C-alpha positions as CSV (number, residue, x, y, z in Angstrom):
1,X,-76.7,90.0,126.0
2,X,-79.3,92.4,127.3
3,X,-81.1,94.4,124.7
4,X,-83.4,97.3,125.9
5,X,-85.9,98.9,123.5
6,X,-86.9,102.2,125.0
7,X,-90.0,103.0,122.9
8,X,-91.0,99.7,121.3
9,X,-94.7,100.8,121.0
10,X,-93.6,103.0,118.0
11,X,-93.2,99.9,116.0
12,X,-96.8,98.9,116.5
13,X,-98.5,95.7,117.7
14,X,-98.7,94.4,114.1
15,X,-94.8,94.2,113.8
16,X,-92.9,91.2,115.3
17,X,-89.7,91.9,117.2
18,X,-88.9,88.1,117.3
19,X,-85.8,88.6,115.1
20,X,-84.3,91.0,117.7
21,X,-85.4,88.7,120.6
22,X,-83.5,85.8,119.0
23,X,-80.2,87.7,119.6
24,X,-80.4,88.2,123.4
25,X,-82.7,89.1,126.3
26,X,-85.0,91.7,124.9
27,X,-86.7,94.1,127.3
28,X,-89.3,96.3,125.7
29,X,-90.8,99.4,127.1
30,X,-93.7,100.9,125.2
31,X,-92.4,104.4,125.8
32,X,-89.8,105.9,128.2
33,X,-89.9,109.4,129.8
34,X,-86.6,111.2,129.9
35,X,-86.3,110.9,133.7
36,X,-86.5,107.0,133.3
37,X,-83.9,106.4,130.7
38,X,-80.9,106.0,133.0
39,X,-82.7,103.5,135.2
40,X,-84.0,101.4,132.3
41,X,-80.7,101.1,130.5
42,X,-78.3,100.7,133.4
43,X,-77.8,97.0,132.8
44,X,-78.1,97.1,129.0
45,X,-75.5,95.9,126.5
46,X,-77.5,97.2,123.6
47,X,-80.0,100.0,123.6
48,X,-82.6,100.6,120.9
49,X,-84.3,103.9,120.6
50,X,-86.6,105.5,118.0
51,X,-87.1,108.9,119.4
52,X,-86.1,108.6,123.1
53,X,-83.2,110.9,123.7
54,X,-79.8,109.3,124.7
55,X,-77.7,111.9,126.5
56,X,-74.1,111.9,127.9
57,X,-75.5,111.2,131.4
58,X,-77.6,108.3,130.0
59,X,-74.6,106.8,128.4
60,X,-72.6,107.1,131.6
61,X,-75.3,105.4,133.6
62,X,-75.0,102.2,131.5
63,X,-71.5,100.7,132.1
64,X,-72.1,97.6,130.0
65,X,-73.4,99.6,127.0
66,X,-71.7,98.4,123.8
67,X,-74.1,99.5,121.0
68,X,-76.8,102.1,120.4
69,X,-79.3,101.3,117.6
70,X,-81.6,104.0,116.3
71,X,-84.8,102.6,114.9
72,X,-85.0,105.6,112.5
73,X,-82.8,107.5,109.9
74,X,-82.2,110.6,112.0
75,X,-79.7,110.3,114.9
76,X,-80.1,113.8,116.5
77,X,-81.7,112.2,119.6
78,X,-78.3,110.5,120.5
79,X,-75.1,112.2,121.7
80,X,-73.1,110.6,119.0
81,X,-69.9,112.5,119.7
82,X,-69.9,111.4,123.3
83,X,-70.8,107.8,122.4
84,X,-67.9,107.8,120.0
85,X,-65.5,109.0,122.8
86,X,-66.7,106.1,124.9
87,X,-66.1,103.6,122.0
88,X,-69.8,103.0,121.6
89,X,-71.0,102.8,117.9
90,X,-74.4,104.3,116.9
91,X,-76.2,102.5,114.1
92,X,-79.2,104.0,112.4
93,X,-81.6,102.7,109.8
94,X,-81.2,104.2,106.4
95,X,-83.6,104.1,103.4
96,X,-86.3,102.0,105.1
97,X,-89.0,104.8,104.9
98,X,-88.4,106.4,101.5
99,X,-91.5,105.0,99.8
100,X,-93.7,105.6,102.9
101,X,-92.6,109.2,103.2
102,X,-93.1,109.7,99.5
103,X,-96.7,108.4,99.7
104,X,-97.6,110.7,102.6
105,X,-96.0,113.6,100.9
106,X,-98.3,113.3,98.0
107,X,-101.3,112.5,100.1
108,X,-100.8,115.9,101.7
109,X,-100.1,117.7,98.4
110,X,-103.0,116.1,96.6
111,X,-105.3,116.6,99.6
112,X,-104.5,120.3,99.7
113,X,-104.5,121.1,95.9
114,X,-107.7,119.0,95.3
115,X,-109.5,120.5,98.3
116,X,-110.3,117.0,99.5
117,X,-111.6,117.9,102.9
118,X,-114.0,120.4,101.5
119,X,-115.5,118.1,98.8
120,X,-115.7,115.1,101.2
121,X,-117.6,117.2,103.8
122,X,-119.8,118.7,101.0
123,X,-121.0,115.2,100.2
124,X,-121.2,113.9,103.8
125,X,-123.1,116.9,105.2
126,X,-125.9,116.5,102.7
127,X,-125.0,119.6,100.6
128,X,-124.5,117.6,97.5
129,X,-127.8,115.8,97.8
130,X,-129.7,119.1,98.1
131,X,-127.7,120.9,95.5
132,X,-129.6,120.0,92.4
133,X,-126.4,119.8,90.3
134,X,-124.2,116.8,89.6
135,X,-120.9,118.6,90.5
136,X,-119.4,121.5,92.5
137,X,-117.3,124.1,90.8
138,X,-117.6,126.7,93.6
139,X,-114.4,125.6,95.2
140,X,-111.5,125.8,92.9
141,X,-108.8,123.1,92.8
142,X,-105.6,122.9,90.7
143,X,-103.5,120.4,88.9
144,X,-99.9,119.6,89.7
145,X,-99.1,119.6,86.0
146,X,-97.3,122.8,84.9
147,X,-96.6,123.8,88.5
148,X,-93.1,124.8,89.8
149,X,-92.2,122.3,92.4
150,X,-89.3,123.2,94.8
151,X,-87.6,120.5,96.9
152,X,-85.6,121.4,100.0
153,X,-83.2,118.5,100.5
154,X,-82.5,116.3,97.5
155,X,-81.5,113.1,99.2
156,X,-83.1,109.7,98.7
157,X,-86.5,110.9,99.6
158,X,-86.3,114.2,97.9
159,X,-85.1,112.5,94.7
160,X,-88.1,110.1,94.7
161,X,-90.5,113.1,95.3
162,X,-88.9,114.8,92.4
163,X,-89.4,111.8,90.1
164,X,-93.0,111.5,91.0
165,X,-93.6,115.3,90.8
166,X,-92.0,115.1,87.3
167,X,-94.3,112.3,86.3
168,X,-97.2,114.6,87.2
169,X,-95.8,117.2,84.8
170,X,-94.3,119.6,87.4
171,X,-91.2,121.7,86.8
172,X,-88.6,120.7,89.4
173,X,-85.8,122.6,91.2
174,X,-84.1,122.0,94.5
175,X,-82.1,123.7,97.3
176,X,-79.3,121.8,98.9
177,X,-79.1,122.4,102.6
178,X,-75.6,121.0,102.8
179,X,-74.3,123.1,99.9
180,X,-73.4,120.0,97.9
181,X,-75.3,120.0,94.6
182,X,-74.9,116.4,93.8
183,X,-78.1,116.1,91.7
184,X,-77.6,117.0,88.0
185,X,-81.0,116.0,86.8
186,X,-82.7,119.1,88.2
187,X,-81.5,122.7,88.6
188,X,-80.0,123.7,92.0
189,X,-81.1,127.2,93.1
190,X,-80.8,129.4,96.1
191,X,-83.3,129.2,98.9
192,X,-84.8,132.6,98.0
193,X,-85.1,131.6,94.3
194,X,-86.8,128.3,95.2
195,X,-89.3,129.8,97.7
196,X,-90.2,132.9,95.5
197,X,-90.6,130.8,92.3
198,X,-92.3,127.6,93.5
199,X,-96.0,126.8,93.6
200,X,-95.3,123.7,95.8
201,X,-92.4,123.6,98.3
202,X,-91.6,120.2,99.9
203,X,-89.1,119.8,102.7
204,X,-87.1,116.6,102.9
205,X,-84.0,117.7,104.9
206,X,-82.6,116.6,108.2
207,X,-82.6,119.0,111.2
208,X,-79.1,120.4,111.9
209,X,-77.6,123.8,112.6
210,X,-77.9,124.7,108.9
211,X,-81.6,123.8,108.7
212,X,-82.9,124.8,112.1
213,X,-85.5,127.6,111.7
214,X,-84.6,127.7,108.0
215,X,-88.1,128.7,107.1
216,X,-89.4,131.6,109.2
217,X,-91.7,134.5,108.6
218,X,-89.2,136.3,106.3
219,X,-88.8,133.3,104.1
220,X,-92.5,132.7,103.9
221,X,-92.8,136.4,102.8
222,X,-90.8,135.4,99.7
223,X,-93.3,132.8,98.7
224,X,-96.2,133.2,96.3
225,X,-99.6,133.8,98.0
226,X,-101.0,130.8,96.2
227,X,-98.1,128.5,97.2
228,X,-98.4,125.5,99.6
229,X,-95.7,124.4,101.9
230,X,-95.1,120.7,102.8
231,X,-92.8,119.8,105.8
232,X,-91.8,116.1,105.9
233,X,-88.3,116.8,107.3
234,X,-88.3,117.8,110.9
235,X,-90.4,120.3,112.9
236,X,-87.6,122.7,113.7
237,X,-86.9,123.5,110.1
238,X,-90.1,125.5,109.9
239,X,-90.9,128.1,112.6
240,X,-94.3,126.8,113.7
241,X,-95.6,130.1,115.2
242,X,-94.7,131.9,111.9
243,X,-96.3,129.2,109.8
244,X,-99.6,129.6,111.7
245,X,-99.5,133.3,111.2
246,X,-98.6,133.0,107.5
247,X,-101.6,130.7,106.9
248,X,-104.1,132.8,108.8
249,X,-103.0,136.0,107.2
250,X,-102.9,134.7,103.6
251,X,-99.1,134.9,103.1
252,X,-99.3,131.5,101.6
253,X,-102.3,129.4,100.6
254,X,-101.8,126.3,102.7
255,X,-99.5,123.8,104.3
256,X,-99.2,120.1,105.0
257,X,-97.2,119.2,108.1
258,X,-96.2,115.7,109.4
259,X,-93.4,116.7,111.8
260,X,-93.3,119.0,114.9
261,X,-90.8,120.5,117.2
262,X,-92.4,118.8,120.2
263,X,-94.2,115.5,119.4
264,X,-96.9,115.4,120.4
265,X,-97.3,119.1,120.8
266,X,-99.3,120.8,123.5
267,X,-103.0,121.6,123.3
268,X,-102.2,125.4,123.2
269,X,-99.8,125.0,120.3
270,X,-100.1,127.8,117.6
271,X,-101.4,125.2,115.1
272,X,-104.3,124.6,117.5
273,X,-105.1,128.3,117.8
274,X,-105.3,128.9,114.0
275,X,-108.4,130.5,112.6
276,X,-108.1,128.9,109.2
277,X,-107.3,125.2,110.0
278,X,-109.1,124.3,106.8
279,X,-106.0,125.5,104.9
280,X,-103.7,123.0,106.6
281,X,-103.5,119.2,106.6
282,X,-101.7,117.7,109.7
283,X,-100.6,114.1,110.1
284,X,-99.1,112.9,113.5
285,X,-95.5,112.1,112.2
286,X,-96.7,109.0,110.2
287,X,-94.7,109.5,107.1
288,X,-92.1,106.9,108.1
289,X,-94.7,104.4,109.4
290,X,-96.3,102.3,106.7
291,X,-96.5,98.7,107.7
292,X,-93.9,97.8,105.2
293,X,-91.5,100.5,106.5
294,X,-91.8,99.5,110.1
295,X,-91.1,95.8,109.1
296,X,-88.0,97.0,107.3
297,X,-86.7,99.1,110.1
298,X,-86.9,96.1,112.5
299,X,-85.0,94.0,109.8
300,X,-82.3,96.7,109.6
301,X,-82.0,97.0,113.4
302,X,-81.7,93.2,113.6
303,X,-79.0,93.3,110.9
304,X,-77.1,96.0,112.7
305,X,-77.1,94.0,116.0
306,X,-76.2,90.8,114.2
307,X,-73.2,92.4,112.5
308,X,-72.0,94.0,115.8
309,X,-72.1,90.7,117.7
310,X,-70.7,88.7,114.9
311,X,-73.7,86.5,114.2
312,X,-74.5,85.5,110.7
């Protein structure tokens, strides 16, 4: 049984893949450019991918292919429909990253609301030492308590974000991108109502036809000028050029972004051209990647392979 992991470096050197290796001949590539996928999987029985795209042509290039494992929750990088026609199941990893994403979500929110970068720099650049006063109240920061907190996508992660935001004392509402209002604990509202009424907007939805470019300049225009926007879903949900414009022109107060349309993005990306980068916190798609989460995803992939090949 030949198992090919196309982007094993995404798991990190600190995470062991020995459990997967025990199930067959494991070939690990640190990363795989699109043009190399077909060559690298042509003899594979099982393919593991985190973000490498598996197309119809890729599937056709691997006559022995029996299973595709996605080392992530989202499966939009695999042509699932064609894999199904070929009788090749696609198995993803559900629920492994909830607590990790939750933590980075509030890292971004608290960093923005508390003006953490400003105060950290104020101390480190010597301004505090020369100030003659024990504190700094020139830069205003705000509490989460009492704020209106809108969540786009109330799945496992969105629900956890809601519970923590509620513990902070925020008032929660949500918008269901699927149209299914399964959460009864918090009010479901329209997208316009959520955006126009919220002080904090946090996105935890998958990328699909219903969410692609969901938040563009028009929608940002509905938001409060003192609102912040957090995107922990997928890059394509928020129009990146429009967000850069909205931040620079004061349509909204700030943003925290962990996901991007192209990862990594190019050096001339609109985010890199922004005049007011201090209003934004960026993280390089790390929300999923705590040490504990990466260990869990390897365990789930191992379990998916075990179940498929019938090993207990």
